[in-house]
C-alpha positions as CSV (number, residue, x, y, z in Angstrom):
1,M,-81.7,-16.4,4.0
2,L,-84.9,-17.8,4.3
3,D,-85.7,-19.8,7.7
4,I,-85.7,-23.5,6.8
5,K,-88.5,-23.8,10.4
6,Q,-90.5,-21.4,8.3
7,I,-90.3,-23.4,4.8
8,R,-90.5,-26.6,6.6
9,E,-94.0,-25.1,8.6
10,N,-95.5,-23.1,6.3
11,P,-94.4,-24.7,2.3
12,Q,-97.6,-23.9,0.6
13,L,-97.2,-20.0,1.9
14,I,-93.4,-20.0,0.8
15,Q,-94.0,-21.4,-2.5
16,E,-96.7,-18.9,-3.3
17,R,-94.8,-15.9,-2.1
18,L,-91.7,-17.1,-4.2
19,N,-93.9,-17.9,-7.4
20,S,-95.3,-13.8,-7.1
21,R,-91.5,-12.9,-8.0
22,S,-89.9,-13.0,-11.1
23,G,-87.9,-16.4,-11.8
24,T,-88.6,-20.2,-10.9
25,Y,-88.2,-21.3,-7.6
26,D,-89.1,-25.1,-6.0
27,I,-88.9,-25.9,-2.3
28,Q,-89.6,-29.2,-3.0
29,P,-86.2,-30.6,-3.0
30,I,-85.5,-28.3,0.2
31,L,-88.4,-30.0,1.8
32,Q,-87.2,-33.7,0.9
33,L,-83.6,-33.2,2.0
34,D,-84.8,-31.5,5.5
35,K,-87.4,-34.8,5.7
36,Q,-84.0,-37.1,5.2
37,Q,-81.7,-34.7,7.6
38,R,-84.4,-34.9,10.1
39,E,-85.0,-38.9,9.9
40,L,-81.1,-39.3,9.9
41,E,-81.1,-36.7,12.9
42,A,-83.5,-38.6,15.0
43,N,-82.0,-42.6,14.0
44,R,-78.6,-40.8,15.2
45,S,-79.7,-39.4,18.4
46,Q,-81.3,-42.7,19.3
47,L,-78.2,-44.6,18.4
48,Q,-76.3,-42.1,20.8
49,A,-78.6,-42.7,23.2
50,R,-78.3,-46.4,23.0
51,S,-74.5,-45.9,23.1
52,N,-74.5,-43.8,26.4
53,E,-76.8,-46.4,27.9
54,I,-74.7,-49.1,26.6
55,G,-71.1,-47.5,28.3
56,K,-73.2,-46.6,31.5
57,S,-74.4,-50.4,31.7
58,V,-70.8,-51.7,31.4
59,G,-69.4,-49.6,33.5
60,Q,-72.1,-50.4,36.1
61,K,-71.4,-54.1,36.0
62,M,-67.5,-53.8,36.1
63,K,-67.6,-51.7,39.3
64,S,-70.1,-54.1,40.7
65,G,-67.1,-56.6,40.2
66,V,-68.4,-58.8,37.1
67,N,-65.2,-60.0,34.8
68,P,-64.5,-58.0,32.0
69,Q,-64.8,-61.3,29.8
70,D,-68.3,-62.1,30.6
71,P,-70.4,-63.0,27.9
72,E,-72.8,-60.1,28.9
73,I,-70.4,-57.7,28.4
74,Q,-68.7,-58.8,25.7
75,S,-71.7,-58.9,24.2
76,L,-72.7,-55.2,24.9
77,R,-69.4,-54.1,23.8
78,D,-70.0,-55.7,20.2
79,E,-73.3,-53.6,20.0
80,G,-71.6,-50.5,21.2
81,N,-68.6,-51.0,18.7
82,A,-71.6,-51.6,16.1
83,I,-73.2,-48.4,17.3
84,K,-70.1,-46.6,16.8
85,A,-69.3,-48.1,13.1
86,Q,-72.9,-46.9,12.3
87,L,-72.7,-43.3,13.9
88,S,-69.6,-42.6,11.9
89,E,-71.2,-42.9,8.4
90,L,-74.2,-41.2,9.9
91,E,-72.8,-38.1,11.0
92,P,-70.8,-37.1,7.9
93,R,-73.9,-38.2,5.8
94,E,-75.9,-35.4,7.9
95,K,-73.6,-32.8,7.7
96,E,-73.4,-33.2,3.8
97,L,-77.6,-32.9,4.0
98,K,-77.6,-29.6,5.7
99,A,-74.5,-28.6,3.5
100,E,-76.7,-29.3,0.5
101,I,-80.1,-27.4,2.3
102,E,-78.1,-24.7,2.9
103,Q,-76.9,-24.3,-0.4
104,L,-80.6,-24.3,-1.8
105,I,-81.4,-22.0,0.6
106,L,-78.9,-19.7,-0.2
107,A,-80.3,-19.4,-3.8
108,L,-83.5,-18.3,-3.0
109,P,-84.7,-14.8,-2.5
110,N,-86.3,-12.8,0.3
111,L,-89.9,-12.9,0.5
112,P,-91.8,-10.1,-0.7
113,S,-93.7,-8.3,2.4
114,D,-97.8,-7.9,2.4
115,S,-97.4,-4.0,1.4
116,T,-95.5,-5.1,-1.9
117,P,-97.7,-4.7,-4.8
118,V,-97.9,-8.4,-6.9
119,G,-97.1,-7.4,-10.2
120,K,-94.7,-9.5,-13.0
121,G,-92.2,-6.9,-13.8
122,E,-91.9,-3.0,-13.9
123,E,-94.8,-2.0,-15.6
124,E,-96.6,-3.2,-12.8
125,N,-94.7,-0.8,-10.1
126,L,-97.0,1.5,-8.5
127,E,-96.2,5.0,-8.3
128,V,-96.3,6.4,-4.8
129,R,-96.0,10.4,-5.7
130,R,-93.8,12.9,-7.5
131,W,-92.2,16.0,-6.6
132,G,-90.4,18.9,-8.4
133,D,-92.6,20.0,-11.5
134,E,-92.2,23.3,-10.9
135,Y,-88.4,22.6,-11.7
136,L,-89.1,20.6,-15.0
137,P,-86.6,22.4,-17.4
138,Q,-88.3,25.0,-20.3
139,N,-85.2,24.8,-22.6
140,P,-86.8,22.6,-25.2
141,N,-83.4,22.0,-26.9
142,I,-81.5,20.2,-24.0
143,L,-78.8,17.9,-25.0
144,P,-78.1,14.6,-23.6
145,H,-75.6,14.7,-20.8
146,W,-72.9,12.6,-22.3
147,E,-73.0,15.5,-25.5
148,I,-73.3,18.7,-23.3
149,G,-70.3,17.3,-21.2
150,E,-68.2,16.4,-23.8
151,K,-68.9,19.8,-25.5
152,L,-68.1,21.4,-21.9
153,G,-64.9,19.4,-21.6
154,I,-65.5,17.5,-18.3
155,L,-66.7,14.2,-19.4
156,N,-64.3,12.0,-21.8
157,F,-65.3,8.4,-22.8
158,E,-63.2,8.0,-25.8
159,R,-60.1,7.9,-23.6
160,A,-61.1,5.9,-21.2
161,V,-62.2,3.2,-23.4
162,K,-58.5,3.5,-24.2
163,V,-57.2,2.9,-20.7
164,A,-59.5,0.6,-19.8
165,Q,-62.6,-0.5,-22.1
166,S,-66.0,0.8,-22.6
167,R,-68.7,1.8,-19.7
168,F,-66.0,4.0,-18.0
169,V,-65.5,7.6,-18.1
170,N,-63.0,9.9,-17.6
171,L,-64.3,13.4,-15.5
172,I,-61.8,16.2,-16.5
173,G,-61.8,19.5,-14.4
174,A,-65.0,21.0,-13.3
175,G,-66.5,17.4,-14.2
176,A,-64.1,15.8,-11.6
177,A,-64.6,18.9,-9.2
178,L,-68.7,18.5,-9.7
179,E,-68.5,14.9,-8.8
180,R,-66.3,15.8,-5.6
181,A,-68.6,18.1,-4.9
182,L,-72.0,16.1,-4.9
183,I,-69.7,13.3,-2.9
184,N,-69.3,16.0,0.1
185,F,-72.8,17.6,-0.3
186,M,-74.1,14.1,0.3
187,L,-72.0,12.9,3.0
188,K,-72.5,16.6,4.9
189,T,-76.4,16.0,4.4
190,Q,-76.7,12.5,5.7
191,T,-74.1,12.7,8.5
192,A,-75.9,15.6,9.8
193,A,-79.2,13.6,9.6
194,G,-77.6,11.5,12.0
195,Y,-75.4,8.8,10.2
196,V,-72.4,7.6,10.8
197,E,-69.7,7.6,8.2
198,V,-67.5,4.6,6.9
199,S,-64.9,4.4,4.7
200,P,-64.9,0.5,4.6
201,P,-62.6,-1.7,2.0
202,L,-63.3,-1.8,-1.5
203,L,-62.3,-5.3,-1.5
204,V,-64.2,-8.1,0.2
205,N,-64.3,-11.5,1.0
206,T,-66.4,-14.3,0.1
207,D,-68.4,-14.5,3.0
208,S,-69.2,-11.0,3.0
209,L,-70.8,-11.0,-0.6
210,T,-72.7,-14.2,0.9
211,G,-73.7,-12.7,3.7
212,T,-75.7,-9.1,1.8
213,G,-76.7,-11.9,-0.8
214,Q,-74.7,-11.0,-3.9
215,L,-73.3,-14.7,-3.7
216,P,-73.7,-17.7,-5.2
217,K,-76.4,-16.0,-7.5
218,F,-74.8,-12.8,-8.6
219,A,-71.4,-14.0,-9.0
220,E,-71.1,-13.3,-13.1
221,E,-72.0,-9.9,-11.9
222,S,-68.9,-9.2,-9.4
223,F,-65.2,-8.6,-10.6
224,K,-63.2,-11.4,-8.8
225,C,-59.2,-10.7,-8.4
226,A,-57.7,-13.7,-10.1
227,D,-55.3,-14.4,-7.2
228,D,-56.7,-13.6,-4.0
229,E,-60.5,-14.5,-2.7
230,L,-61.3,-10.9,-2.9
231,W,-64.1,-9.2,-4.8
232,L,-64.6,-5.7,-5.6
233,I,-67.4,-4.1,-4.0
234,P,-70.5,-3.7,-6.1
235,T,-72.0,-1.5,-3.2
236,A,-70.8,-0.1,-0.2
237,E,-74.0,-2.2,1.4
238,V,-72.1,-5.2,1.2
239,P,-68.7,-4.1,3.6
240,V,-70.8,-1.8,5.8
241,T,-73.3,-4.3,6.5
242,N,-70.7,-7.1,7.0
243,L,-69.2,-4.8,10.0
244,Y,-71.5,-6.6,12.5
245,R,-71.2,-10.2,10.8
246,G,-71.2,-12.9,13.3
247,E,-71.8,-10.2,15.9
248,I,-74.6,-10.5,18.8
249,L,-75.3,-6.8,19.4
250,A,-77.1,-5.2,22.4
251,A,-80.5,-4.0,22.1
252,E,-79.7,-0.5,23.3
253,D,-77.1,-0.5,20.7
254,L,-80.1,-0.1,17.5
255,P,-80.6,1.6,15.6
256,I,-77.6,1.6,13.8
257,Y,-77.1,4.2,11.1
258,H,-74.4,4.4,8.3
259,C,-73.3,6.4,5.7
260,A,-70.4,5.6,3.1
261,Y,-69.2,7.0,0.0
262,T,-67.1,4.4,-2.2
263,P,-66.4,3.6,-5.8
264,C,-68.7,0.9,-7.0
265,F,-67.5,-2.0,-9.3
266,R,-70.4,-4.1,-11.6
267,R,-70.0,-6.2,-14.9
268,E,-73.5,-5.2,-16.1
269,A,-73.5,-8.5,-17.3
270,G,-76.7,-8.8,-19.7
271,S,-77.3,-5.4,-20.1
272,Y,-75.1,-4.8,-23.3
273,G,-76.7,-3.0,-25.9
274,R,-78.5,-0.7,-23.0
275,D,-77.4,2.5,-21.8
276,M,-74.2,2.2,-23.6
277,R,-73.4,6.3,-23.5
278,G,-73.2,8.3,-20.7
279,L,-72.9,7.7,-17.0
280,I,-76.4,5.6,-16.4
281,R,-74.6,2.2,-16.5
282,L,-70.9,2.0,-16.1
283,H,-68.6,-0.8,-15.0
284,Q,-67.1,1.3,-12.5
285,F,-69.3,4.5,-10.3
286,N,-69.1,6.8,-7.2
287,K,-72.0,6.1,-4.5
288,V,-72.6,7.7,-1.1
289,E,-74.8,4.8,0.4
290,L,-77.3,4.6,3.7
291,V,-77.2,1.2,5.7
292,K,-79.2,0.7,8.5
293,V,-79.3,-2.2,11.3
294,V,-82.7,-1.9,13.3
295,H,-84.7,-3.5,15.8
296,P,-87.2,-5.8,13.6
297,S,-90.4,-4.1,15.6
298,T,-89.2,-0.8,13.6
299,S,-87.8,-1.7,10.1
300,F,-90.8,-0.5,8.1
301,D,-90.9,2.8,9.9
302,E,-86.8,3.0,9.4
303,L,-87.8,2.5,5.5
304,E,-89.9,4.9,5.1
305,K,-87.1,7.7,7.0
306,L,-84.6,6.2,4.8
307,V,-86.3,7.0,1.8
308,G,-86.9,10.5,3.2
309,N,-83.1,10.7,3.6
310,A,-82.6,10.1,-0.1
311,E,-85.4,12.5,-1.2
312,A,-83.7,15.6,0.5
313,I,-80.8,15.2,-1.5
314,L,-82.8,15.5,-4.5
315,Q,-85.1,18.1,-3.0
316,A,-82.1,20.0,-1.9
317,L,-80.7,20.1,-5.5
318,K,-84.1,21.1,-7.3
319,L,-84.0,18.1,-9.0
320,P,-87.8,16.5,-10.3
321,Y,-88.3,13.2,-9.3
322,R,-90.9,10.0,-9.0
323,V,-91.0,7.2,-5.9
324,I,-92.1,4.0,-7.1
325,N,-92.8,1.4,-4.8
326,L,-91.6,-2.2,-6.7
327,C,-93.8,-4.8,-7.3
328,T,-93.0,-8.4,-6.6
329,G,-91.5,-9.2,-10.2
330,D,-89.3,-6.5,-10.0
331,L,-88.2,-6.8,-6.6
332,G,-84.0,-7.4,-5.8
333,F,-82.9,-10.3,-4.6
334,G,-82.6,-9.5,-1.0
335,A,-85.1,-7.3,-0.5
336,T,-89.0,-7.6,1.2
337,K,-90.0,-3.8,0.1
338,T,-88.3,-1.3,-2.0
339,Y,-88.8,2.1,-3.1
340,D,-86.9,3.5,-6.2
341,L,-86.3,7.0,-6.5
342,E,-86.0,8.3,-10.1
343,V,-85.1,11.2,-11.3
344,W,-86.1,13.2,-14.3
345,L,-83.9,13.3,-17.5
346,P,-85.2,15.3,-19.8
347,S,-83.2,14.2,-22.9
348,S,-85.0,11.2,-22.8
349,G,-88.6,12.3,-21.4
350,K,-87.9,9.8,-18.9
351,Y,-87.4,8.9,-15.1
352,R,-84.4,7.0,-14.0
353,E,-83.6,5.3,-11.1
354,I,-81.1,7.1,-9.1
355,S,-81.7,5.2,-5.4
356,S,-83.1,2.1,-4.6
357,C,-84.3,1.8,-0.8
358,S,-84.7,-1.5,0.3
359,N,-85.8,-3.2,3.8
360,C,-84.2,-7.0,3.7
361,F,-86.0,-7.8,7.1
362,D,-84.1,-10.3,8.6
363,F,-82.9,-12.1,5.3
364,Q,-79.2,-10.6,5.6
365,A,-78.9,-11.1,8.9
366,R,-79.5,-15.1,9.0
367,R,-77.1,-15.2,6.1
368,A,-74.4,-13.0,8.0
369,D,-75.8,-14.1,11.6
370,I,-75.9,-10.3,13.1
371,R,-78.1,-10.5,16.0
372,F,-79.0,-8.6,19.2
373,K,-79.9,-9.3,22.4
374,E,-82.6,-7.4,25.1
375,A,-81.3,-7.1,28.3
376,G,-83.1,-9.4,30.8
377,K,-84.4,-11.5,28.2
378,K,-83.1,-15.0,26.9
379,G,-82.0,-15.7,23.6
380,T,-81.0,-13.7,20.4
381,Q,-82.8,-12.5,17.7
382,F,-82.0,-11.4,14.4
383,V,-81.4,-7.9,13.2
384,H,-83.1,-6.0,10.4
385,T,-81.3,-4.5,7.7
386,L,-82.0,-1.7,5.1
387,N,-79.8,-0.1,2.9
388,G,-80.2,2.5,-0.1
389,S,-78.2,4.9,-2.4
390,G,-78.0,8.5,-1.2
391,L,-77.5,9.0,-4.2
392,A,-75.2,7.5,-7.2
393,V,-73.7,10.2,-7.8
394,G,-72.6,9.7,-11.5
395,R,-76.7,9.8,-12.1
396,T,-77.3,13.0,-10.1
397,M,-74.4,14.6,-12.0
398,A,-76.1,13.6,-15.7
399,A,-79.3,14.8,-14.2
400,I,-77.8,18.3,-13.0
401,L,-76.0,18.2,-16.7
402,E,-79.3,17.8,-18.4
403,N,-82.1,19.6,-16.0
404,Y,-79.7,22.9,-15.5
405,Q,-78.5,23.2,-18.9
406,Q,-79.1,26.8,-20.5
407,T,-79.9,27.7,-23.9
408,D,-76.4,29.2,-24.5
409,G,-74.9,25.7,-23.7
410,T,-74.2,27.1,-19.9
411,I,-74.8,24.7,-16.8
412,L,-76.3,26.5,-13.7
413,I,-74.6,25.0,-10.8
414,P,-77.6,24.2,-7.8
415,E,-77.4,26.9,-5.1
416,V,-76.5,24.3,-2.4
417,L,-73.5,22.7,-4.3
418,Q,-72.1,26.3,-5.1
419,P,-69.9,26.6,-1.8
420,F,-69.0,23.2,-2.4
421,L,-67.8,23.9,-6.3
422,G,-66.9,27.6,-6.0
423,R,-68.9,28.6,-9.1
424,E,-72.0,28.6,-10.2
425,V,-71.8,28.1,-13.7
426,L,-70.1,25.7,-16.2
């Protein structure tokens, strides 16, 4: 969440940066409520000070032998009682105002960084680099991954509809084995790069989703248990980041690197009609997530390293891709800067997102109250958090089924996956 002090002291700058995003955001209601709350707080402080002064004065007079029934003491007591009545009304109202302000701030997205290009939407994203042109497939008749997967008997969507509904898939035989091989390869690569693996809960509480920014804004995107205050995770970013919610870490413990394989669950609200076939946009999908908790001074350098960790998977698999710097209008809610990795899908002749790597600055840390303390220094600071896919497993499988598709309908297995899968060809 944004800092109320920053909003109060730099309202024009905050509004301008929010205006560069997609959507409409107005900080004036926050400023008005904040002014009321601070005026009320000042009034309450004055009344509390006067109440303390009266109590002290009454005590001194009685100690000096003045009769408790003396009119002066009685007058002071009457004034004190009147102040207490006022305070009993002001304190709840002040709490209400603070709660209203917090709810309004929770609905505001993060501020784009200075190095995030300004733009209205994805058409204004900036391409940073491409990799792997030499690996672009030469087969002119590549089938979409869902067609070749069904021909090979490794993907089945029809029976998934029977078991659940649309936007689910059954992985059969070598399909299930290929996904498991990809997960193992990704985890082995990322742990070798210094990430500590976590296997977190797949159900999280409301505080966890609020801490990483999915609530309250994206409630409709999430699956909620009807009888419990628990939600299915949309990404491992949620439980892994919230491992440290409400904690004060030691500066020497930073940076913290975690990776986690989990199934992920999303309603994909508003996406009906898009990517209805295949593995690109499912309600349930597997992903290996990378999460970093770092010192504020290093977070942008850590973002570049995070992108490199995700790229390492694509390069090892020899899958052509490009890196995109998202513009302000396409930036995710909690991100201050994001790079998307887009893998080449030859059947559609397009690059498609396979990883989104974001620096959230102190946005999530404020919401989840994750701080750190440096030895010998007073006070605490908010950490910076980062996250990225390393990678989305289903989309990686789709890219392999298309980029490694041969003219005879077989699929070559990337060399680095062969030890995990135990075969060279599907």
